[in-house]
C-alpha positions as a Markdown table, in Angstrom:
| # | Residue | x | y | z |
|---|---|---|---|---|
| 1 | Met | -27.7 | 0.4 | 7.1 |
| 2 | Arg | -27.1 | 3.3 | 4.7 |
| 3 | Ile | -26.5 | 2.1 | 1.1 |
| 4 | Arg | -25.2 | 3.9 | -1.9 |
| 5 | Cys | -25.4 | 2.4 | -5.3 |
| 6 | Pro | -22.0 | 2.1 | -6.9 |
| 7 | Lys | -23.5 | 2.6 | -10.4 |
| 8 | Cys | -25.8 | 5.6 | -10.0 |
| 9 | Ser | -24.9 | 6.9 | -6.5 |
| 10 | Ala | -28.5 | 6.8 | -5.3 |
| 11 | Glu | -28.6 | 6.5 | -1.5 |
| 12 | Trp | -31.3 | 4.8 | 0.6 |
| 13 | Glu | -31.8 | 3.0 | 3.9 |
| 14 | Gly | -31.4 | -0.7 | 3.4 |
| 15 | Lys | -31.4 | -3.9 | 5.4 |
| 16 | Asp | -28.3 | -5.2 | 7.1 |
| 17 | Arg | -27.7 | -7.9 | 4.6 |
| 18 | Ile | -27.8 | -7.6 | 0.8 |
| 19 | Gly | -29.7 | -10.5 | -0.8 |
| 20 | Val | -28.7 | -12.2 | -4.0 |
| 21 | Arg | -31.6 | -10.7 | -5.9 |
| 22 | Asp | -31.4 | -7.2 | -4.4 |
| 23 | Glu | -31.3 | -4.3 | -6.9 |
| 24 | Cys | -30.9 | -0.5 | -6.6 |
| 25 | Pro | -34.3 | 1.0 | -6.5 |
| 26 | Glu | -33.2 | 3.8 | -8.8 |
| 27 | Cys | -31.3 | 2.1 | -11.6 |
| 28 | Ala | -32.1 | -1.6 | -11.0 |
| 29 | Ala | -28.4 | -2.5 | -10.9 |
| 30 | Tyr | -27.7 | -5.7 | -9.0 |
| 31 | Leu | -26.1 | -5.1 | -5.7 |
| 32 | His | -24.8 | -8.7 | -4.8 |
| 33 | Thr | -21.9 | -8.5 | -7.2 |
| 34 | Cys | -18.1 | -9.0 | -6.9 |
| 35 | Thr | -17.5 | -5.3 | -7.6 |
| 36 | Asn | -19.7 | -4.3 | -4.7 |
| 37 | Cys | -17.9 | -6.6 | -2.2 |
| 38 | Val | -15.3 | -5.6 | 0.4 |
| 39 | Asn | -13.3 | -8.7 | -0.7 |
| 40 | Tyr | -13.0 | -7.6 | -4.3 |
| 41 | Asp | -9.6 | -6.3 | -5.4 |
| 42 | Ala | -10.2 | -3.9 | -8.3 |
| 43 | Ala | -6.5 | -3.8 | -9.2 |
| 44 | Leu | -6.3 | -7.6 | -9.5 |
| 45 | Lys | -9.9 | -7.8 | -10.8 |
| 46 | Asp | -10.3 | -10.8 | -8.5 |
| 47 | Cys | -11.5 | -11.8 | -5.0 |
| 48 | Arg | -9.0 | -11.5 | -2.1 |
| 49 | Ile | -10.3 | -14.8 | -0.7 |
| 50 | Pro | -8.6 | -17.6 | -2.6 |
| 51 | Thr | -11.1 | -20.3 | -1.7 |
| 52 | Thr | -14.2 | -18.6 | -3.4 |
| 53 | Asp | -15.7 | -20.2 | -6.4 |
| 54 | Pro | -14.8 | -18.5 | -9.7 |
| 55 | Val | -17.2 | -15.9 | -11.0 |
| 56 | His | -17.1 | -15.0 | -14.7 |
| 57 | Asp | -19.1 | -11.8 | -14.6 |
| 58 | Arg | -17.7 | -9.6 | -11.8 |
| 59 | Gln | -20.4 | -7.0 | -12.3 |
| 60 | Gly | -23.3 | -9.5 | -12.5 |
| 61 | Gln | -25.4 | -11.0 | -9.9 |
| 62 | Asn | -23.7 | -14.0 | -8.1 |
| 63 | Phe | -24.3 | -16.4 | -5.2 |
| 64 | Cys | -21.1 | -16.0 | -3.4 |
| 65 | Glu | -21.4 | -16.9 | 0.3 |
| 66 | Glu | -18.4 | -14.6 | 1.2 |
| 67 | Phe | -20.2 | -11.5 | -0.1 |
| 68 | Thr | -20.1 | -8.5 | 2.2 |
| 69 | Phe | -21.4 | -5.2 | 0.8 |
| 70 | Gly | -18.5 | -2.8 | 0.8 |
| 71 | Pro | -18.1 | 0.9 | 0.7 |
| 72 | Pro | -19.0 | 2.3 | -2.7 |
| 73 | Ser | -16.4 | 3.2 | -5.3 |
| 74 | Ala | -17.6 | 5.1 | -8.3 |
| 75 | Glu | -14.9 | 3.6 | -10.5 |
| 76 | Lys | -15.7 | 0.0 | -9.6 |
| 77 | Leu | -18.9 | -0.4 | -11.5 |
| 78 | Ser | -19.8 | 2.8 | -13.3 |
| 79 | Gly | -16.4 | 3.6 | -14.8 |
| 80 | Lys | -16.9 | 7.2 | -13.6 |
| 81 | Pro | -13.7 | 8.6 | -12.1 |
| 82 | Ala | -13.8 | 9.2 | -8.4 |
| 83 | Glu | -12.9 | 12.5 | -7.1 |
| 84 | Lys | -9.2 | 12.9 | -7.2 |
| 85 | Pro | -7.1 | 14.4 | -4.3 |
| 86 | Ala | -5.7 | 17.8 | -4.9 |
| 87 | Glu | -2.8 | 17.6 | -7.3 |
| 88 | Lys | 0.7 | 18.8 | -6.3 |
| 89 | Pro | 1.9 | 21.9 | -8.1 |
| 90 | Ala | 3.8 | 21.1 | -11.3 |
| 91 | Glu | 7.5 | 21.0 | -10.8 |
| 92 | Lys | 9.8 | 23.1 | -13.0 |
| 93 | Arg | 11.7 | 21.0 | -15.5 |
| 94 | Leu | 15.5 | 21.4 | -15.2 |
| 95 | Ser | 17.7 | 22.0 | -18.1 |
| 96 | Ala | 20.3 | 19.4 | -18.9 |
| 97 | Glu | 23.1 | 21.6 | -17.5 |
| 98 | Glu | 21.2 | 22.4 | -14.3 |
| 99 | Ala | 20.4 | 18.7 | -13.8 |
| 100 | Arg | 24.1 | 17.8 | -14.3 |
| 101 | Lys | 25.2 | 20.5 | -11.9 |
| 102 | Arg | 22.8 | 19.2 | -9.2 |
| 103 | Phe | 24.0 | 15.6 | -9.8 |
| 104 | Asp | 27.6 | 16.7 | -9.5 |
| 105 | Asp | 26.9 | 18.7 | -6.3 |
| 106 | Leu | 25.1 | 15.6 | -4.8 |
| 107 | Phe | 27.6 | 12.9 | -5.9 |
| 108 | Gly | 30.7 | 14.7 | -6.8 |
| 109 | Asn | 31.9 | 15.4 | -10.3 |
| 110 | Gly | 33.6 | 12.0 | -10.8 |
| 111 | Gly | 37.1 | 13.1 | -9.8 |
| 112 | Thr | 37.6 | 15.8 | -12.4 |
């Protein structure tokens, strides 16, 4: 199994199952953490499986039996922003008059 450390992005060939004490060979970050699990919801900062035991340090080593090493996300552990998709071109701001005209054209001018 190909593994990429979520903290330093080092890549290496690893075993099929991440052990509780496994660390990144480059930066020594723990790998068996909530933030590295496919069941971790970064938006909620909690596990998607409601029956798991509470973990106080989501980035620290834990003994969760539901742990499944997930795809790396640079933002999960390191705080580095992930590559952003190409941004849409900025839209031209409308003047108040132009916005009102478009509104009236769309919904009618209110019977005037």
